A tleap script that builds the chain and sets N, CA, C and O, in Angstrom:
source leaprc.protein.ff14SB
mol = sequence {
  NMET LYS LEU ASN THR TYR VAL ASN PHE PRO
  GLY THR CYS LYS GLU ALA LEU GLN PHE TYR
  GLU LYS HIE LEU GLY GLY LYS ILE VAL SER
  MET PRO THR TRP ASP GLN MET PRO GLY GLY
  ALA ILE PRO PRO GLY LEU LYS LYS ASP SER
  VAL LEU HIE ALA ARG ILE ALA MET GLY ASP
  THR VAL LEU MET ALA SER ASP GLY PRO PRO
  GLU ARG VAL GLN PRO MET ARG SER ALA TYR
  LEU THR LEU SER VAL ASP SER ASN ALA GLU
  ALA GLU ARG ILE TYR ALA ALA LEU THR ASP
  GLY GLY GLU ILE PHE MET LYS MET GLU GLU
  THR PHE PHE ALA HIE ARG PHE ALA GLN CYS
  ARG ASP ARG PHE GLY ALA ASN TRP MET ILE
  ILE HIE GLU LYS PRO MET PRO GLN ASN CALA
}
set mol.1.N position { -103.221 196.734 -24.838 }
set mol.1.CA position { -101.903 197.272 -24.598 }
set mol.1.C position { -101.716 197.430 -23.104 }
set mol.1.O position { -102.667 197.687 -22.365 }
set mol.2.N position { -100.483 197.274 -22.673 }
set mol.2.CA position { -100.131 197.449 -21.267 }
set mol.2.C position { -98.836 198.246 -21.203 }
set mol.2.O position { -97.886 197.953 -21.930 }
set mol.3.N position { -98.796 199.243 -20.344 }
set mol.3.CA position { -97.604 200.073 -20.171 }
set mol.3.C position { -96.913 199.670 -18.876 }
set mol.3.O position { -97.532 199.674 -17.812 }
set mol.4.N position { -95.632 199.321 -18.962 }
set mol.4.CA position { -94.828 198.996 -17.786 }
set mol.4.C position { -93.686 199.991 -17.668 }
set mol.4.O position { -93.297 200.638 -18.640 }
set mol.5.N position { -93.168 200.096 -16.483 }
set mol.5.CA position { -92.025 200.970 -16.228 }
set mol.5.C position { -90.769 200.119 -16.117 }
set mol.5.O position { -90.780 199.056 -15.497 }
set mol.6.N position { -89.676 200.603 -16.731 }
set mol.6.CA position { -88.390 199.918 -16.700 }
set mol.6.C position { -87.360 200.887 -16.122 }
set mol.6.O position { -87.191 201.997 -16.626 }
set mol.7.N position { -86.678 200.460 -15.070 }
set mol.7.CA position { -85.712 201.313 -14.380 }
set mol.7.C position { -84.327 200.672 -14.468 }
set mol.7.O position { -84.183 199.466 -14.265 }
set mol.8.N position { -83.317 201.475 -14.769 }
set mol.8.CA position { -81.926 201.004 -14.777 }
set mol.8.C position { -81.218 201.514 -13.533 }
set mol.8.O position { -81.440 202.639 -13.086 }
set mol.9.N position { -80.362 200.661 -12.987 }
set mol.9.CA position { -79.578 201.008 -11.808 }
set mol.9.C position { -78.101 200.858 -12.141 }
set mol.9.O position { -77.739 200.050 -12.996 }
set mol.10.N position { -77.240 201.631 -11.473 }
set mol.10.CA position { -75.796 201.562 -11.752 }
set mol.10.C position { -75.105 200.477 -10.927 }
set mol.10.O position { -74.159 200.759 -10.192 }
set mol.11.N position { -75.583 199.225 -11.053 }
set mol.11.CA position { -74.978 198.128 -10.299 }
set mol.11.C position { -75.664 197.832 -8.980 }
set mol.11.O position { -75.176 197.007 -8.209 }
set mol.12.N position { -76.783 198.486 -8.701 }
set mol.12.CA position { -77.483 198.295 -7.422 }
set mol.12.C position { -78.891 197.722 -7.596 }
set mol.12.O position { -79.711 197.815 -6.683 }
set mol.13.N position { -79.174 197.139 -8.744 }
set mol.13.CA position { -80.519 196.645 -9.021 }
set mol.13.C position { -80.970 195.597 -7.998 }
set mol.13.O position { -82.069 195.699 -7.453 }
set mol.14.N position { -80.141 194.609 -7.738 }
set mol.14.CA position { -80.510 193.549 -6.795 }
set mol.14.C position { -80.815 194.135 -5.424 }
set mol.14.O position { -81.833 193.804 -4.816 }
set mol.15.N position { -79.940 195.000 -4.938 }
set mol.15.CA position { -80.130 195.630 -3.628 }
set mol.15.C position { -81.411 196.467 -3.608 }
set mol.15.O position { -82.166 196.425 -2.636 }
set mol.16.N position { -81.655 197.225 -4.675 }
set mol.16.CA position { -82.845 198.070 -4.739 }
set mol.16.C position { -84.117 197.232 -4.728 }
set mol.16.O position { -85.041 197.529 -3.971 }
set mol.17.N position { -84.180 196.191 -5.554 }
set mol.17.CA position { -85.392 195.383 -5.619 }
set mol.17.C position { -85.622 194.601 -4.332 }
set mol.17.O position { -86.769 194.401 -3.931 }
set mol.18.N position { -84.563 194.160 -3.686 }
set mol.18.CA position { -84.721 193.496 -2.384 }
set mol.18.C position { -85.249 194.500 -1.346 }
set mol.18.O position { -86.058 194.139 -0.491 }
set mol.19.N position { -84.797 195.737 -1.420 }
set mol.19.CA position { -85.295 196.791 -0.538 }
set mol.19.C position { -86.780 197.040 -0.800 }
set mol.19.O position { -87.563 197.142 0.144 }
set mol.20.N position { -87.173 197.138 -2.066 }
set mol.20.CA position { -88.576 197.367 -2.415 }
set mol.20.C position { -89.444 196.181 -1.992 }
set mol.20.O position { -90.577 196.359 -1.545 }
set mol.21.N position { -88.906 194.981 -2.135 }
set mol.21.CA position { -89.654 193.806 -1.706 }
set mol.21.C position { -89.899 193.864 -0.193 }
set mol.21.O position { -91.007 193.589 0.268 }
set mol.22.N position { -88.892 194.212 0.556 }
set mol.22.CA position { -89.002 194.250 2.022 }
set mol.22.C position { -89.885 195.402 2.504 }
set mol.22.O position { -90.734 195.206 3.374 }
set mol.23.N position { -89.694 196.595 1.950 }
set mol.23.CA position { -90.350 197.785 2.493 }
set mol.23.C position { -91.633 198.192 1.774 }
set mol.23.O position { -92.453 198.909 2.349 }
set mol.24.N position { -91.825 197.756 0.541 }
set mol.24.CA position { -93.004 198.163 -0.218 }
set mol.24.C position { -93.967 197.009 -0.471 }
set mol.24.O position { -94.996 197.189 -1.122 }
set mol.25.N position { -93.641 195.835 0.038 }
set mol.25.CA position { -94.539 194.709 -0.118 }
set mol.25.C position { -94.523 194.090 -1.501 }
set mol.25.O position { -95.451 193.374 -1.876 }
set mol.26.N position { -93.478 194.360 -2.258 }
set mol.26.CA position { -93.364 193.767 -3.587 }
set mol.26.C position { -92.926 192.325 -3.507 }
set mol.26.O position { -92.563 191.836 -2.437 }
set mol.27.N position { -92.959 191.640 -4.641 }
set mol.27.CA position { -92.502 190.253 -4.732 }
set mol.27.C position { -91.648 190.118 -5.985 }
set mol.27.O position { -92.141 190.267 -7.103 }
set mol.28.N position { -90.366 189.834 -5.789 }
set mol.28.CA position { -89.470 189.645 -6.931 }
set mol.28.C position { -89.903 188.382 -7.678 }
set mol.28.O position { -89.956 187.292 -7.109 }
set mol.29.N position { -90.209 188.556 -8.960 }
set mol.29.CA position { -90.678 187.462 -9.803 }
set mol.29.C position { -89.496 186.764 -10.460 }
set mol.29.O position { -89.456 185.535 -10.523 }
set mol.30.N position { -88.534 187.541 -10.948 }
set mol.30.CA position { -87.333 186.979 -11.575 }
set mol.30.C position { -86.215 188.009 -11.505 }
set mol.30.O position { -86.454 189.216 -11.479 }
set mol.31.N position { -84.976 187.493 -11.477 }
set mol.31.CA position { -83.821 188.385 -11.439 }
set mol.31.C position { -82.579 187.670 -11.991 }
set mol.31.O position { -81.611 187.467 -11.257 }
set mol.32.N position { -82.595 187.289 -13.275 }
set mol.32.CA position { -81.410 186.646 -13.849 }
set mol.32.C position { -80.249 187.644 -13.987 }
set mol.32.O position { -80.452 188.844 -14.171 }
set mol.33.N position { -79.061 187.115 -13.892 }
set mol.33.CA position { -77.853 187.933 -14.012 }
set mol.33.C position { -77.186 187.671 -15.362 }
set mol.33.O position { -77.519 186.712 -16.059 }
set mol.34.N position { -76.244 188.537 -15.714 }
set mol.34.CA position { -75.576 188.423 -17.008 }
set mol.34.C position { -74.872 187.082 -17.163 }
set mol.34.O position { -74.834 186.533 -18.264 }
set mol.35.N position { -74.314 186.544 -16.078 }
set mol.35.CA position { -73.599 185.270 -16.196 }
set mol.35.C position { -74.541 184.087 -16.427 }
set mol.35.O position { -74.081 182.982 -16.715 }
set mol.36.N position { -75.847 184.302 -16.304 }
set mol.36.CA position { -76.819 183.237 -16.568 }
set mol.36.C position { -77.316 183.248 -18.016 }
set mol.36.O position { -78.045 182.344 -18.423 }
set mol.37.N position { -76.936 184.244 -18.784 }
set mol.37.CA position { -77.380 184.331 -20.166 }
set mol.37.C position { -76.509 183.410 -21.026 }
set mol.37.O position { -75.289 183.575 -21.069 }
set mol.38.N position { -77.126 182.441 -21.711 }
set mol.38.CA position { -76.340 181.520 -22.537 }
set mol.38.C position { -75.576 182.247 -23.647 }
set mol.38.O position { -76.160 182.985 -24.440 }
set mol.39.N position { -74.290 182.028 -23.684 }
set mol.39.CA position { -73.459 182.565 -24.753 }
set mol.39.C position { -73.353 184.073 -24.805 }
set mol.39.O position { -72.858 184.628 -25.786 }
set mol.40.N position { -73.813 184.746 -23.756 }
set mol.40.CA position { -73.817 186.204 -23.774 }
set mol.40.C position { -72.519 186.796 -23.262 }
set mol.40.O position { -71.915 186.305 -22.309 }
set mol.41.N position { -72.120 187.843 -23.914 }
set mol.41.CA position { -70.948 188.581 -23.454 }
set mol.41.C position { -71.418 189.656 -22.478 }
set mol.41.O position { -72.431 190.316 -22.710 }
set mol.42.N position { -70.695 189.823 -21.415 }
set mol.42.CA position { -71.049 190.827 -20.413 }
set mol.42.C position { -70.575 192.193 -20.920 }
set mol.42.O position { -69.393 192.364 -21.216 }
set mol.43.N position { -71.485 193.163 -21.020 }
set mol.43.CA position { -71.104 194.491 -21.513 }
set mol.43.C position { -70.040 195.141 -20.625 }
set mol.43.O position { -70.000 194.891 -19.421 }
set mol.44.N position { -69.190 195.963 -21.209 }
set mol.44.CA position { -68.171 196.671 -20.433 }
set mol.44.C position { -68.835 197.485 -19.315 }
set mol.44.O position { -69.887 198.092 -19.515 }
set mol.45.N position { -68.215 197.485 -18.159 }
set mol.45.CA position { -68.717 198.249 -17.021 }
set mol.45.C position { -69.637 197.460 -16.116 }
set mol.45.O position { -69.996 197.933 -15.038 }
set mol.46.N position { -70.029 196.258 -16.537 }
set mol.46.CA position { -70.898 195.420 -15.709 }
set mol.46.C position { -70.141 194.203 -15.200 }
set mol.46.O position { -69.176 193.752 -15.818 }
set mol.47.N position { -70.587 193.681 -14.073 }
set mol.47.CA position { -70.007 192.476 -13.495 }
set mol.47.C position { -70.854 191.282 -13.901 }
set mol.47.O position { -72.000 191.439 -14.324 }
set mol.48.N position { -70.290 190.094 -13.771 }
set mol.48.CA position { -71.027 188.894 -14.168 }
set mol.48.C position { -72.300 188.704 -13.356 }
set mol.48.O position { -73.253 188.098 -13.846 }
set mol.49.N position { -72.337 189.213 -12.114 }
set mol.49.CA position { -73.541 189.064 -11.301 }
set mol.49.C position { -74.452 190.295 -11.379 }
set mol.49.O position { -75.373 190.438 -10.574 }
set mol.50.N position { -74.196 191.183 -12.350 }
set mol.50.CA position { -75.093 192.318 -12.588 }
set mol.50.C position { -76.430 191.791 -13.097 }
set mol.50.O position { -76.480 190.787 -13.807 }
set mol.51.N position { -77.505 192.471 -12.732 }
set mol.51.CA position { -78.843 192.024 -13.118 }
set mol.51.C position { -79.086 192.318 -14.592 }
set mol.51.O position { -78.941 193.451 -15.052 }
set mol.52.N position { -79.458 191.271 -15.320 }
set mol.52.CA position { -79.747 191.362 -16.751 }
set mol.52.C position { -81.159 191.914 -16.978 }
set mol.52.O position { -81.342 192.836 -17.772 }
set mol.53.N position { -82.138 191.363 -16.297 }
set mol.53.CA position { -83.530 191.786 -16.452 }
set mol.53.C position { -84.319 191.243 -15.262 }
set mol.53.O position { -84.413 190.029 -15.078 }
set mol.54.N position { -84.879 192.130 -14.467 }
set mol.54.CA position { -85.638 191.705 -13.294 }
set mol.54.C position { -87.073 192.189 -13.387 }
set mol.54.O position { -87.388 193.149 -14.090 }
set mol.55.N position { -87.929 191.495 -12.657 }
set mol.55.CA position { -89.345 191.867 -12.555 }
set mol.55.C position { -89.743 191.761 -11.096 }
set mol.55.O position { -89.462 190.762 -10.435 }
set mol.56.N position { -90.406 192.807 -10.595 }
set mol.56.CA position { -90.955 192.778 -9.247 }
set mol.56.C position { -92.420 193.185 -9.334 }
set mol.56.O position { -92.760 194.226 -9.895 }
set mol.57.N position { -93.278 192.345 -8.768 }
set mol.57.CA position { -94.703 192.643 -8.733 }
set mol.57.C position { -94.977 193.503 -7.505 }
set mol.57.O position { -94.575 193.172 -6.390 }
set mol.58.N position { -95.672 194.616 -7.736 }
set mol.58.CA position { -96.034 195.527 -6.652 }
set mol.58.C position { -97.508 195.869 -6.840 }
set mol.58.O position { -97.870 196.625 -7.741 }
set mol.59.N position { -98.355 195.304 -5.980 }
set mol.59.CA position { -99.782 195.490 -6.165 }
set mol.59.C position { -100.187 194.839 -7.474 }
set mol.59.O position { -99.860 193.677 -7.716 }
set mol.60.N position { -100.894 195.573 -8.321 }
set mol.60.CA position { -101.300 195.028 -9.618 }
set mol.60.C position { -100.398 195.506 -10.751 }
set mol.60.O position { -100.799 195.497 -11.915 }
set mol.61.N position { -99.183 195.924 -10.412 }
set mol.61.CA position { -98.231 196.453 -11.379 }
set mol.61.C position { -96.926 195.659 -11.327 }
set mol.61.O position { -96.549 195.125 -10.283 }
set mol.62.N position { -96.252 195.594 -12.458 }
set mol.62.CA position { -94.924 194.988 -12.513 }
set mol.62.C position { -93.923 196.082 -12.847 }
set mol.62.O position { -94.087 196.813 -13.825 }
set mol.63.N position { -92.893 196.187 -12.033 }
set mol.63.CA position { -91.773 197.088 -12.302 }
set mol.63.C position { -90.651 196.220 -12.848 }
set mol.63.O position { -90.293 195.207 -12.246 }
set mol.64.N position { -90.092 196.618 -13.995 }
set mol.64.CA position { -88.974 195.895 -14.576 }
set mol.64.C position { -87.711 196.719 -14.367 }
set mol.64.O position { -87.760 197.947 -14.312 }
set mol.65.N position { -86.579 196.031 -14.252 }
set mol.65.CA position { -85.337 196.741 -13.944 }
set mol.65.C position { -84.121 195.920 -14.353 }
set mol.65.O position { -84.208 194.713 -14.578 }
set mol.66.N position { -82.993 196.602 -14.441 }
set mol.66.CA position { -81.719 195.940 -14.716 }
set mol.66.C position { -80.589 196.847 -14.266 }
set mol.66.O position { -80.795 198.004 -13.901 }
set mol.67.N position { -79.393 196.288 -14.303 }
set mol.67.CA position { -78.190 197.090 -14.069 }
set mol.67.C position { -77.689 197.584 -15.416 }
set mol.67.O position { -77.765 196.873 -16.419 }
set mol.68.N position { -77.186 198.789 -15.430 }
set mol.68.CA position { -76.576 199.348 -16.616 }
set mol.68.C position { -75.181 199.819 -16.274 }
set mol.68.O position { -74.842 199.931 -15.096 }
set mol.69.N position { -74.366 200.099 -17.272 }
set mol.69.CA position { -73.027 200.614 -17.003 }
set mol.69.C position { -73.116 201.898 -16.167 }
set mol.69.O position { -73.820 202.831 -16.554 }
set mol.70.N position { -72.423 201.959 -15.047 }
set mol.70.CA position { -72.525 203.120 -14.150 }
set mol.70.C position { -72.299 204.470 -14.832 }
set mol.70.O position { -72.877 205.474 -14.413 }
set mol.71.N position { -71.478 204.509 -15.862 }
set mol.71.CA position { -71.231 205.795 -16.525 }
set mol.71.C position { -72.408 206.244 -17.383 }
set mol.71.O position { -72.474 207.408 -17.780 }
set mol.72.N position { -73.344 205.331 -17.677 }
set mol.72.CA position { -74.514 205.691 -18.496 }
set mol.72.C position { -75.795 205.838 -17.682 }
set mol.72.O position { -76.729 206.511 -18.118 }
set mol.73.N position { -75.849 205.220 -16.510 }
set mol.73.CA position { -77.062 205.260 -15.695 }
set mol.73.C position { -77.006 206.470 -14.779 }
set mol.73.O position { -76.048 206.657 -14.029 }
set mol.74.N position { -78.041 207.283 -14.851 }
set mol.74.CA position { -78.122 208.473 -14.004 }
set mol.74.C position { -79.430 208.438 -13.233 }
set mol.74.O position { -80.383 207.790 -13.665 }
set mol.75.N position { -79.492 209.133 -12.089 }
set mol.75.CA position { -80.743 209.170 -11.347 }
set mol.75.C position { -81.877 209.726 -12.209 }
set mol.75.O position { -81.649 210.509 -13.131 }
set mol.76.N position { -83.096 209.307 -11.889 }
set mol.76.CA position { -84.268 209.829 -12.591 }
set mol.76.C position { -84.317 211.337 -12.446 }
set mol.76.O position { -83.869 211.880 -11.435 }
set mol.77.N position { -84.849 212.011 -13.433 }
set mol.77.CA position { -84.958 213.465 -13.383 }
set mol.77.C position { -86.404 213.933 -13.411 }
set mol.77.O position { -86.806 214.701 -12.537 }
set mol.78.N position { -87.189 213.506 -14.364 }
set mol.78.CA position { -88.535 214.047 -14.546 }
set mol.78.C position { -89.647 213.024 -14.364 }
set mol.78.O position { -90.822 213.385 -14.427 }
set mol.79.N position { -89.313 211.774 -14.143 }
set mol.79.CA position { -90.323 210.731 -13.978 }
set mol.79.C position { -90.339 210.271 -12.526 }
set mol.79.O position { -89.314 210.284 -11.845 }
set mol.80.N position { -91.514 209.866 -12.064 }
set mol.80.CA position { -91.679 209.389 -10.692 }
set mol.80.C position { -92.430 208.068 -10.696 }
set mol.80.O position { -93.379 207.889 -11.459 }
set mol.81.N position { -92.008 207.150 -9.851 }
set mol.81.CA position { -92.794 205.967 -9.544 }
set mol.81.C position { -93.758 206.424 -8.455 }
set mol.81.O position { -93.324 206.965 -7.437 }
set mol.82.N position { -95.050 206.217 -8.651 }
set mol.82.CA position { -96.051 206.747 -7.733 }
set mol.82.C position { -96.755 205.616 -7.001 }
set mol.82.O position { -97.296 204.693 -7.610 }
set mol.83.N position { -96.732 205.715 -5.674 }
set mol.83.CA position { -97.393 204.725 -4.837 }
set mol.83.C position { -98.636 205.352 -4.222 }
set mol.83.O position { -98.539 206.325 -3.474 }
set mol.84.N position { -99.796 204.802 -4.533 }
set mol.84.CA position { -101.054 205.233 -3.931 }
set mol.84.C position { -101.376 204.259 -2.810 }
set mol.84.O position { -101.458 203.051 -3.030 }
set mol.85.N position { -101.558 204.790 -1.608 }
set mol.85.CA position { -101.800 203.943 -0.442 }
set mol.85.C position { -103.145 204.285 0.184 }
set mol.85.O position { -103.759 205.298 -0.150 }
set mol.86.N position { -103.592 203.430 1.096 }
set mol.86.CA position { -104.927 203.548 1.674 }
set mol.86.C position { -104.973 204.191 3.056 }
set mol.86.O position { -106.055 204.349 3.622 }
set mol.87.N position { -103.819 204.564 3.610 }
set mol.87.CA position { -103.847 205.165 4.949 }
set mol.87.C position { -102.677 206.116 5.142 }
set mol.87.O position { -101.651 206.019 4.468 }
set mol.88.N position { -102.858 207.034 6.078 }
set mol.88.CA position { -101.772 207.945 6.430 }
set mol.88.C position { -100.601 207.172 7.024 }
set mol.88.O position { -99.443 207.484 6.747 }
set mol.89.N position { -100.900 206.168 7.836 }
set mol.89.CA position { -99.839 205.382 8.469 }
set mol.89.C position { -98.972 204.686 7.417 }
set mol.89.O position { -97.747 204.667 7.534 }
set mol.90.N position { -99.612 204.111 6.384 }
set mol.90.CA position { -98.858 203.447 5.323 }
set mol.90.C position { -98.031 204.462 4.536 }
set mol.90.O position { -96.885 204.183 4.183 }
set mol.91.N position { -98.592 205.623 4.262 }
set mol.91.CA position { -97.846 206.678 3.565 }
set mol.91.C position { -96.616 207.085 4.370 }
set mol.91.O position { -95.524 207.211 3.815 }
set mol.92.N position { -96.784 207.288 5.655 }
set mol.92.CA position { -95.673 207.702 6.522 }
set mol.92.C position { -94.602 206.609 6.616 }
set mol.92.O position { -93.408 206.909 6.605 }
set mol.93.N position { -95.025 205.345 6.708 }
set mol.93.CA position { -94.075 204.231 6.801 }
set mol.93.C position { -93.226 204.136 5.538 }
set mol.93.O position { -92.005 203.996 5.612 }
set mol.94.N position { -93.874 204.213 4.389 }
set mol.94.CA position { -93.161 204.118 3.115 }
set mol.94.C position { -92.248 205.322 2.923 }
set mol.94.O position { -91.113 205.175 2.469 }
set mol.95.N position { -92.728 206.494 3.261 }
set mol.95.CA position { -91.931 207.717 3.158 }
set mol.95.C position { -90.657 207.585 3.994 }
set mol.95.O position { -89.571 207.930 3.528 }
set mol.96.N position { -90.784 207.092 5.218 }
set mol.96.CA position { -89.613 206.922 6.085 }
set mol.96.C position { -88.604 205.961 5.453 }
set mol.96.O position { -87.399 206.210 5.492 }
set mol.97.N position { -89.096 204.862 4.872 }
set mol.97.CA position { -88.192 203.888 4.257 }
set mol.97.C position { -87.491 204.464 3.028 }
set mol.97.O position { -86.280 204.310 2.871 }
set mol.98.N position { -88.254 205.126 2.160 }
set mol.98.CA position { -87.675 205.627 0.910 }
set mol.98.C position { -86.754 206.827 1.109 }
set mol.98.O position { -85.838 207.036 0.314 }
set mol.99.N position { -86.981 207.611 2.148 }
set mol.99.CA position { -86.127 208.785 2.367 }
set mol.99.C position { -84.891 208.468 3.203 }
set mol.99.O position { -83.999 209.308 3.320 }
set mol.100.N position { -84.823 207.273 3.784 }
set mol.100.CA position { -83.644 206.874 4.553 }
set mol.100.C position { -82.457 206.747 3.596 }
set mol.100.O position { -82.386 205.796 2.818 }
set mol.101.N position { -81.547 207.681 3.650 }
set mol.101.CA position { -80.403 207.698 2.745 }
set mol.101.C position { -80.706 208.327 1.404 }
set mol.101.O position { -79.850 208.351 0.520 }
set mol.102.N position { -81.920 208.838 1.242 }
set mol.102.CA position { -82.326 209.450 -0.020 }
set mol.102.C position { -82.405 210.958 0.077 }
set mol.102.O position { -81.775 211.575 0.937 }
set mol.103.N position { -83.180 211.539 -0.810 }
set mol.103.CA position { -83.301 212.994 -0.910 }
set mol.103.C position { -84.787 213.367 -0.925 }
set mol.103.O position { -85.570 212.779 -1.672 }
set mol.104.N position { -85.166 214.330 -0.110 }
set mol.104.CA position { -86.554 214.773 -0.032 }
set mol.104.C position { -86.750 215.965 -0.960 }
set mol.104.O position { -86.039 216.965 -0.864 }
set mol.105.N position { -87.729 215.846 -1.863 }
set mol.105.CA position { -88.096 216.966 -2.737 }
set mol.105.C position { -89.273 217.740 -2.148 }
set mol.105.O position { -89.301 218.970 -2.189 }
set mol.106.N position { -90.236 217.015 -1.607 }
set mol.106.CA position { -91.389 217.615 -0.928 }
set mol.106.C position { -91.690 216.743 0.274 }
set mol.106.O position { -91.996 215.561 0.121 }
set mol.107.N position { -91.607 217.311 1.470 }
set mol.107.CA position { -91.818 216.517 2.678 }
set mol.107.C position { -93.261 216.036 2.749 }
set mol.107.O position { -94.157 216.613 2.134 }
set mol.108.N position { -93.465 214.971 3.508 }
set mol.108.CA position { -94.791 214.397 3.674 }
set mol.108.C position { -95.682 215.400 4.391 }
set mol.108.O position { -95.359 215.881 5.477 }
set mol.109.N position { -96.820 215.706 3.751 }
set mol.109.CA position { -97.759 216.639 4.359 }
set mol.109.C position { -99.131 216.489 3.726 }
set mol.109.O position { -99.298 215.793 2.724 }
set mol.110.N position { -100.106 217.152 4.324 }
set mol.110.CA position { -101.447 217.190 3.768 }
set mol.110.C position { -101.499 218.267 2.696 }
set mol.110.O position { -100.879 219.322 2.828 }
set mol.111.N position { -102.248 217.988 1.632 }
set mol.111.CA position { -102.457 218.953 0.555 }
set mol.111.C position { -103.959 219.026 0.285 }
set mol.111.O position { -104.733 218.302 0.911 }
set mol.112.N position { -104.373 219.877 -0.623 }
set mol.112.CA position { -105.792 219.959 -0.956 }
set mol.112.C position { -106.293 218.683 -1.627 }
set mol.112.O position { -107.491 218.403 -1.599 }
set mol.113.N position { -105.387 217.904 -2.234 }
set mol.113.CA position { -105.782 216.699 -2.954 }
set mol.113.C position { -105.420 215.400 -2.238 }
set mol.113.O position { -105.806 214.319 -2.684 }
set mol.114.N position { -104.684 215.497 -1.135 }
set mol.114.CA position { -104.229 214.281 -0.463 }
set mol.114.C position { -104.169 214.462 1.047 }
set mol.114.O position { -103.827 215.530 1.556 }
set mol.115.N position { -104.512 213.379 1.751 }
set mol.115.CA position { -104.316 213.363 3.198 }
set mol.115.C position { -102.817 213.406 3.500 }
set mol.115.O position { -102.373 214.073 4.434 }
set mol.116.N position { -102.053 212.678 2.686 }
set mol.116.CA position { -100.594 212.682 2.781 }
set mol.116.C position { -100.042 212.623 1.357 }
set mol.116.O position { -100.535 211.879 0.510 }
set mol.117.N position { -98.999 213.433 1.117 }
set mol.117.CA position { -98.338 213.447 -0.182 }
set mol.117.C position { -96.884 213.844 0.024 }
set mol.117.O position { -96.580 214.721 0.831 }
set mol.118.N position { -95.990 213.193 -0.710 }
set mol.118.CA position { -94.568 213.519 -0.648 }
set mol.118.C position { -93.898 213.137 -1.961 }
set mol.118.O position { -94.401 212.309 -2.720 }
set mol.119.N position { -92.739 213.768 -2.210 }
set mol.119.CA position { -91.889 213.438 -3.351 }
set mol.119.C position { -90.472 213.279 -2.838 }
set mol.119.O position { -89.996 214.078 -2.031 }
set mol.120.N position { -89.798 212.231 -3.317 }
set mol.120.CA position { -88.424 211.988 -2.864 }
set mol.120.C position { -87.668 211.172 -3.907 }
set mol.120.O position { -88.248 210.656 -4.862 }
set mol.121.N position { -86.374 211.071 -3.698 }
set mol.121.CA position { -85.516 210.164 -4.470 }
set mol.121.C position { -84.897 209.207 -3.462 }
set mol.121.O position { -84.316 209.645 -2.469 }
set mol.122.N position { -85.014 207.910 -3.705 }
set mol.122.CA position { -84.438 206.951 -2.763 }
set mol.122.C position { -82.928 206.852 -2.956 }
set mol.122.O position { -82.368 207.456 -3.871 }
set mol.123.N position { -82.290 206.099 -2.102 }
set mol.123.CA position { -80.820 205.991 -2.137 }
set mol.123.C position { -80.307 205.260 -3.376 }
set mol.123.O position { -79.101 205.231 -3.624 }
set mol.124.N position { -81.216 204.670 -4.156 }
set mol.124.CA position { -80.826 203.970 -5.377 }
set mol.124.C position { -80.981 204.846 -6.619 }
set mol.124.O position { -80.627 204.427 -7.721 }
set mol.125.N position { -81.515 206.073 -6.445 }
set mol.125.CA position { -81.663 207.007 -7.556 }
set mol.125.C position { -83.048 207.055 -8.170 }
set mol.125.O position { -83.256 207.786 -9.138 }
set mol.126.N position { -84.017 206.291 -7.634 }
set mol.126.CA position { -85.379 206.289 -8.176 }
set mol.126.C position { -86.210 207.378 -7.493 }
set mol.126.O position { -86.177 207.529 -6.272 }
set mol.127.N position { -86.957 208.134 -8.307 }
set mol.127.CA position { -87.872 209.160 -7.789 }
set mol.127.C position { -89.201 208.512 -7.427 }
set mol.127.O position { -89.681 207.617 -8.123 }
set mol.128.N position { -89.784 208.976 -6.333 }
set mol.128.CA position { -91.054 208.428 -5.854 }
set mol.128.C position { -92.004 209.546 -5.468 }
set mol.128.O position { -91.583 210.593 -4.977 }
set mol.129.N position { -93.286 209.313 -5.696 }
set mol.129.CA position { -94.369 210.086 -5.105 }
set mol.129.C position { -95.149 209.094 -4.249 }
set mol.129.O position { -95.435 207.979 -4.683 }
set mol.130.N position { -95.486 209.502 -3.044 }
set mol.130.CA position { -96.315 208.698 -2.159 }
set mol.130.C position { -97.573 209.510 -1.906 }
set mol.130.O position { -97.494 210.681 -1.534 }
set mol.131.N position { -98.740 208.893 -2.104 }
set mol.131.CA position { -99.980 209.635 -1.958 }
set mol.131.C position { -101.069 208.797 -1.294 }
set mol.131.O position { -101.300 207.642 -1.653 }
set mol.132.N position { -101.725 209.408 -0.325 }
set mol.132.CA position { -102.974 208.892 0.234 }
set mol.132.C position { -104.013 209.941 -0.152 }
set mol.132.O position { -104.172 210.964 0.514 }
set mol.133.N position { -104.709 209.659 -1.238 }
set mol.133.CA position { -105.599 210.646 -1.856 }
set mol.133.C position { -106.839 210.956 -1.046 }
set mol.133.O position { -107.357 210.112 -0.314 }
set mol.134.N position { -107.306 212.191 -1.193 }
set mol.134.CA position { -108.606 212.603 -0.682 }
set mol.134.C position { -109.628 212.380 -1.806 }
set mol.134.O position { -109.284 212.467 -2.985 }
set mol.135.N position { -110.871 212.097 -1.442 }
set mol.135.CA position { -111.890 212.014 -2.496 }
set mol.135.C position { -111.997 213.375 -3.208 }
set mol.135.O position { -112.067 214.425 -2.569 }
set mol.136.N position { -112.007 213.325 -4.497 }
set mol.136.CA position { -112.097 214.558 -5.280 }
set mol.136.C position { -113.361 214.526 -6.128 }
set mol.136.O position { -113.791 213.456 -6.557 }
set mol.137.N position { -113.962 215.696 -6.373 }
set mol.137.CA position { -115.156 215.719 -7.217 }
set mol.137.C position { -114.829 215.194 -8.618 }
set mol.137.O position { -113.759 215.470 -9.160 }
set mol.138.N position { -115.743 214.453 -9.184 }
set mol.138.CA position { -115.564 213.910 -10.525 }
set mol.138.C position { -116.064 214.912 -11.561 }
set mol.138.O position { -117.090 215.561 -11.355 }
set mol.139.N position { -115.347 215.037 -12.666 }
set mol.139.CA position { -115.798 215.881 -13.777 }
set mol.139.C position { -116.956 215.192 -14.477 }
set mol.139.O position { -116.973 213.968 -14.613 }
set mol.140.N position { -117.898 215.964 -14.909 }
set mol.140.CA position { -119.072 215.400 -15.603 }
set mol.140.C position { -118.765 215.063 -17.029 }
set mol.140.O position { -119.638 214.582 -17.751 }
savepdb mol mol.pdb
quit
C-alpha cells in the first residue's frame, strides 16, 4: 500500500505546482486540463484550462492536485504538507518562499526537536511544516 496526498486548489493549481517546482525542487510529471479530457463536460465553476489531475514529484513523494470549484475549495485547516530538509539554510530558503504572500502560524526557529522548524500557509492555501530535525533518542 502507498499513501499519497491530494490537494485541491480554487483555480490556482497550475500556478501553485509551477511555484513548488521552482522553489521546492519538485518536477511536474503531468498536468492535464479539463479541455483535454475526451468527451468530458467541464464542471460548473471551472474553466476549460482548469487542472483535471496533476502529479508533481518531490523527493521520493508524489503530490497529486487539481482545481476544484472555488466555492467548494477552502484552505487546509488541520493537515500539513511537511518538508524535511538537511540544513538550516535550506529550511530558511523554503520558509522565505512559502511565506511570501502567505500566512505564518509559527515562525522559523530552533526547538527541542529541530534545528529549524516552522508552520505556515502559502499564498495558494496549502499548509506547510518545514523541519530540519535534530537527532532524537530512539525508543527501545
